[in-house]
Backbone bond lengths (Angstrom), bond angles and torsions (degrees), N, CA, C in turn:
res aa  C-N    CA-C-N  psi(-1)  N-CA   C-N-CA  omega(-1)  CA-C   N-CA-C  phi
1 M - - - 1.452 - - 1.528 108.97 -
2 D 1.315 117.14 127.45 1.459 116.82 177.35 1.524 110.54 -89.10
3 D 1.333 115.63 170.55 1.468 121.47 -173.60 1.520 113.67 -60.92
4 E 1.333 118.27 -29.40 1.466 120.65 -178.66 1.529 112.37 -70.12
5 E 1.327 117.09 -24.96 1.453 120.66 -178.75 1.522 112.48 -80.88
6 I 1.318 117.31 -20.81 1.455 121.18 -178.92 1.519 108.37 -92.01
7 K 1.319 115.22 119.29 1.457 119.99 177.04 1.511 107.35 -124.43
8 E 1.304 115.30 118.94 1.453 120.35 -178.61 1.524 109.74 -74.74
9 V 1.314 116.44 133.98 1.457 122.19 178.27 1.522 107.77 -91.23
10 D 1.303 115.19 130.46 1.462 120.95 178.12 1.520 107.78 -112.29
11 E 1.302 116.74 117.57 1.459 121.50 -178.28 1.525 112.36 -57.88
12 L 1.312 117.02 -26.76 1.463 120.95 179.86 1.530 112.92 -67.63
13 D 1.326 117.28 -15.07 1.465 120.50 179.19 1.522 112.47 -56.46
14 E 1.324 117.25 -26.07 1.464 120.98 -178.84 1.520 113.45 -67.06
15 I 1.316 117.25 -23.78 1.464 119.35 -176.81 1.525 113.74 -108.21
16 F 1.323 117.53 -7.94 1.454 120.24 178.47 1.523 110.26 -98.18
17 V 1.334 116.46 142.29 1.454 120.45 178.42 1.518 109.51 -107.01
18 N 1.294 114.73 151.03 1.458 121.35 177.53 1.521 107.83 -94.91
19 K 1.316 116.87 112.78 1.463 120.79 -178.16 1.532 111.98 -66.35
20 N 1.321 117.04 -17.98 1.463 121.20 -177.04 1.522 113.08 -102.76
21 I 1.332 116.39 14.15 1.466 119.55 179.53 1.536 108.94 -59.42
22 P 1.326 117.65 134.70 1.471 118.75 179.13 1.523 111.38 -68.65
23 I 1.295 114.98 158.25 1.459 120.92 -179.30 1.531 109.75 -67.65
24 N 1.311 115.97 136.42 1.453 122.15 175.45 1.535 106.08 -91.75
25 K 1.324 115.84 94.23 1.464 120.72 -174.44 1.524 112.42 -63.65
26 K 1.307 117.18 -36.02 1.462 120.67 179.45 1.529 110.18 -62.42
27 L 1.315 116.69 -43.42 1.452 121.69 178.39 1.526 111.22 -66.07
28 L 1.319 116.75 -39.79 1.463 121.31 177.43 1.530 110.55 -60.54
29 V 1.302 117.03 -43.47 1.467 121.78 178.15 1.523 110.79 -64.61
30 E 1.339 117.30 -42.22 1.469 120.50 178.80 1.525 111.21 -56.11
31 I 1.327 115.67 -40.32 1.462 120.00 -178.38 1.526 110.67 -72.02
32 L 1.307 117.49 -45.89 1.464 121.71 -169.96 1.525 115.29 -82.45
33 K 1.316 119.28 -27.16 1.466 120.77 -167.76 1.525 114.63 -61.08
34 S 1.309 118.70 -26.85 1.465 120.37 178.60 1.521 113.02 -80.50
35 F 1.326 116.07 -13.77 1.460 119.81 -170.43 1.520 115.57 -115.92
36 V 1.328 117.85 -25.73 1.473 119.74 -174.72 1.528 111.74 -147.31
37 T 1.325 113.03 160.28 1.456 121.50 160.70 1.522 105.32 -127.80
38 I 1.310 116.03 153.24 1.468 121.09 -178.70 1.521 107.74 -132.36
39 D 1.332 116.38 128.51 1.466 117.71 178.62 1.530 110.18 -85.64
40 E 1.307 115.83 172.12 1.470 121.84 -175.17 1.524 113.62 -66.04
41 E 1.324 117.26 -13.41 1.461 120.60 177.02 1.527 111.59 -96.13
42 G 1.330 116.47 -1.30 1.456 120.44 176.21 1.509 115.21 96.27
43 M 1.318 118.55 7.71 1.463 121.01 178.06 1.529 109.21 -77.04
44 I 1.312 115.20 125.83 1.464 121.61 -179.56 1.526 108.69 -94.96
45 D 1.319 115.89 127.19 1.464 121.49 175.98 1.522 107.18 -111.30
46 F 1.324 116.39 115.86 1.454 121.37 -178.23 1.527 109.58 -84.67
47 K 1.332 115.80 130.29 1.462 122.38 179.50 1.524 110.57 -83.18
48 E 1.316 115.70 172.98 1.467 122.18 -178.01 1.537 112.15 -58.64
49 D 1.323 117.79 -39.48 1.467 120.26 -179.94 1.526 112.26 -62.71
50 Y 1.316 116.89 -28.05 1.471 120.62 177.28 1.528 110.52 -62.92
51 E 1.316 115.99 -39.12 1.467 121.21 -177.62 1.529 112.01 -61.20
52 K 1.317 117.82 -26.50 1.458 122.57 -176.83 1.531 112.99 -83.02
53 L 1.328 117.47 -8.91 1.460 121.08 -176.71 1.525 112.43 -77.53
54 S 1.322 116.13 153.92 1.468 120.97 172.62 1.534 108.21 -68.07
55 Y 1.322 116.12 162.30 1.466 119.31 -177.26 1.522 111.98 -59.91
56 W 1.328 118.14 -38.26 1.461 118.85 -176.89 1.525 111.98 -72.66
57 K 1.338 117.97 -29.59 1.464 119.52 173.81 1.531 109.97 -70.92
58 K 1.332 117.04 -35.04 1.466 120.16 175.33 1.520 110.46 -62.36
59 I 1.319 116.73 -38.24 1.473 120.20 177.30 1.523 109.81 -61.87
60 L 1.318 116.98 -45.81 1.468 120.20 179.47 1.533 111.07 -62.28
61 I 1.328 116.99 -42.93 1.466 120.19 178.44 1.521 110.12 -61.31
62 Y 1.327 117.25 -44.72 1.462 119.79 179.68 1.533 110.75 -61.26
63 L 1.322 117.26 -44.17 1.464 119.73 178.74 1.524 111.84 -64.16
64 L 1.323 116.93 -33.30 1.468 119.98 175.14 1.526 111.25 -68.49
65 C 1.324 116.60 -35.08 1.469 120.18 174.99 1.528 110.25 -61.90
66 K 1.321 115.66 -41.81 1.469 119.99 177.46 1.529 110.35 -61.37
67 K 1.325 116.98 -38.65 1.461 121.86 177.28 1.534 109.88 -62.54
68 A 1.326 117.10 -44.73 1.467 121.11 178.86 1.528 110.51 -63.03
69 L 1.320 116.37 -42.46 1.471 120.60 -179.63 1.525 112.25 -64.93
70 T 1.324 117.25 -38.44 1.470 118.83 177.82 1.527 110.60 -72.70
71 S 1.321 116.38 -34.37 1.456 119.69 177.80 1.527 111.09 -62.55
72 R 1.325 116.33 -36.85 1.469 122.22 177.43 1.530 112.38 -82.39
73 K 1.332 116.53 -2.81 1.472 123.08 -179.14 1.524 112.51 63.18
74 I 1.342 115.94 30.14 1.463 121.29 175.49 1.519 109.20 -81.96
75 I 1.329 116.02 -33.59 1.461 121.67 174.20 1.531 108.06 -128.69
76 D 1.332 115.82 162.40 1.455 120.51 -177.26 1.520 114.22 -94.35
77 K 1.324 116.59 -30.62 1.457 119.55 -171.44 1.530 111.04 -116.19
78 E 1.316 114.40 126.97 1.467 120.56 -176.31 1.520 112.76 -81.98
79 Y 1.298 117.93 -28.18 1.464 120.76 -174.30 1.526 111.94 -75.86
80 A 1.339 114.21 159.13 1.470 120.52 178.30 1.526 108.46 -143.87
81 N 1.308 116.12 140.01 1.460 120.32 177.11 1.536 108.83 -92.26
82 P 1.333 117.42 167.21 1.476 119.71 -177.07 1.534 114.10 -56.78
83 K 1.318 118.15 -36.54 1.466 120.41 179.47 1.527 110.68 -63.15
84 E 1.325 116.75 -46.88 1.466 120.98 178.18 1.531 110.71 -62.19
85 I 1.324 116.32 -43.26 1.461 120.44 179.61 1.523 110.29 -60.06
86 S 1.320 116.39 -45.81 1.460 120.81 179.50 1.520 111.25 -59.19
87 E 1.310 116.35 -46.02 1.468 121.22 -176.77 1.524 112.99 -68.80
88 N 1.332 117.20 -32.36 1.464 120.26 -171.26 1.528 115.67 -109.08
89 A 1.327 117.70 -15.90 1.462 120.41 -176.92 1.518 112.53 -103.60
90 M 1.332 116.18 6.03 1.457 121.94 177.81 1.531 112.60 60.46
91 I 1.326 115.64 44.22 1.459 120.20 173.19 1.521 107.92 -127.89
92 G 1.297 116.13 158.13 1.450 120.51 -179.47 1.518 112.41 -66.45
93 E 1.318 114.59 153.21 1.457 119.60 -179.64 1.529 111.78 -62.73
94 S 1.324 117.20 -37.42 1.470 119.78 179.68 1.531 110.69 -64.88
95 A 1.322 117.60 -38.88 1.471 120.97 177.49 1.522 110.78 -65.94
96 A 1.322 116.71 -41.78 1.463 120.57 179.73 1.522 111.04 -64.03
97 K 1.301 116.49 -34.66 1.469 119.53 179.87 1.524 112.39 -72.55
98 K 1.332 117.14 -15.77 1.462 121.23 179.51 1.532 112.64 -84.32
99 I 1.303 117.22 7.67 1.461 120.82 -178.22 1.518 111.11 -52.01
100 S 1.314 116.34 -47.63 1.462 119.28 -176.03 1.517 112.85 -69.14
101 N 1.339 118.36 -12.41 1.465 121.53 177.89 1.522 113.04 -92.94
102 N 1.324 117.63 -12.48 1.457 121.09 -175.83 1.528 110.12 -90.12
103 E 1.315 117.02 118.06 1.462 121.71 -175.92 1.532 112.28 -63.16
104 T 1.315 118.17 -38.54 1.457 120.63 179.95 1.522 110.52 -63.19
105 I 1.318 116.42 -47.03 1.465 119.54 -179.47 1.532 110.45 -65.89
106 K 1.311 117.00 -41.23 1.467 119.71 178.70 1.525 110.76 -61.60
107 R 1.324 116.75 -35.43 1.469 121.34 -178.76 1.538 111.73 -73.71
108 L 1.306 117.19 -30.05 1.466 120.50 -172.20 1.519 115.05 -105.50
109 T 1.310 117.89 -6.01 1.464 120.61 -179.47 1.512 110.23 -122.27
110 K 1.291 114.26 167.38 1.459 121.04 173.90 1.515 106.37 -118.79
111 K 1.308 115.61 135.26 1.456 120.82 179.27 1.525 108.94 -102.28
112 T 1.318 114.90 131.75 1.460 121.42 173.42 1.520 106.76 -121.51
113 K 1.305 117.20 177.56 1.470 119.01 178.67 1.531 111.08 -66.95
114 E 1.333 117.39 -22.53 1.466 121.56 179.71 1.525 113.27 -85.82
115 G 1.336 117.38 -21.37 1.446 120.05 -178.37 1.519 111.97 151.07
116 Y 1.321 115.36 -159.16 1.454 122.43 -176.91 1.531 110.37 -108.17
117 F 1.339 115.43 149.69 1.461 120.54 171.69 1.524 108.16 -150.95
118 I 1.318 115.59 166.67 1.462 122.06 -178.34 1.515 109.10 -106.54
119 Q 1.333 115.28 127.65 1.463 119.31 175.96 1.526 108.90 -72.97
120 N 1.319 115.92 145.53 1.464 120.96 -176.89 1.523 113.03 -58.01
121 Y 1.316 117.86 -34.46 1.454 119.84 -176.98 1.533 112.76 -71.30
122 N 1.323 118.78 -8.05 1.465 122.05 178.54 1.533 113.41 -94.02
123 L 1.303 118.48 0.30 1.468 120.25 -177.54 1.527 112.75 -59.91
124 K 1.312 118.89 -41.37 1.472 121.49 -179.22 1.523 110.37 -63.14
125 K 1.333 116.83 -43.69 1.466 120.10 178.71 1.524 110.47 -62.34
126 I 1.322 116.32 -41.04 1.464 120.60 -178.77 1.528 109.80 -67.37
127 K 1.310 116.97 -40.26 1.470 119.65 177.23 1.533 110.01 -57.88
128 D 1.329 116.88 -45.68 1.465 120.71 -179.68 1.527 111.55 -61.59
129 I 1.303 117.03 -38.40 1.469 120.85 -179.72 1.524 111.34 -73.83
130 I 1.312 117.28 -50.10 1.466 121.42 -175.74 1.527 111.24 -66.31
131 L 1.303 116.75 -41.81 1.462 119.95 -175.77 1.525 112.67 -90.88
132 G 1.339 116.92 9.55 1.450 120.84 167.63 1.498 119.02 93.00
133 K 1.310 119.18 6.45 1.467 119.28 179.76 1.516 111.77 -78.77
134 E 1.327 116.03 -19.21 1.466 120.05 175.92 1.517 106.73 -128.86
135 E 1.278 117.26 121.41 1.456 120.65 179.07 1.504 109.21 -95.40
136 N 1.325 115.05 120.20 1.456 120.00 179.71 1.510 107.78 -155.07
137 E 1.279 117.17 90.08 1.469 121.93 -179.21 1.527 110.52 -92.17
138 N 1.306 116.97 46.99 1.458 122.38 -177.47 1.503 111.88 -63.84
């Protein structure tokens, strides 16, 4: 056996995330398909089920739409600031500004100086929250 065939297993791998994990497009579609459609020019059409979501779930859906749009190379930047979220996700400006106060959003997004975005490794957690497997109306 040569050295390339031997790969040491590290038990700690279970708790560490890979920041460079590629996007799981199938999972992204599973989350978004009940709530939005997106045309080839990047226009997001929110479905009736979207209207029933809490404001913070709408924020997550909008950020996932941005992820889909960047994946398709329709837009260049995945992040969104509260003003953009308010204008495009159909939520009030005061709710959008509360992003940094919401524990769920803080746990599932990354904040940069340009705005918020969702890391690819958080898609499974978001699916569980959005589609009801985890109840957390924080």
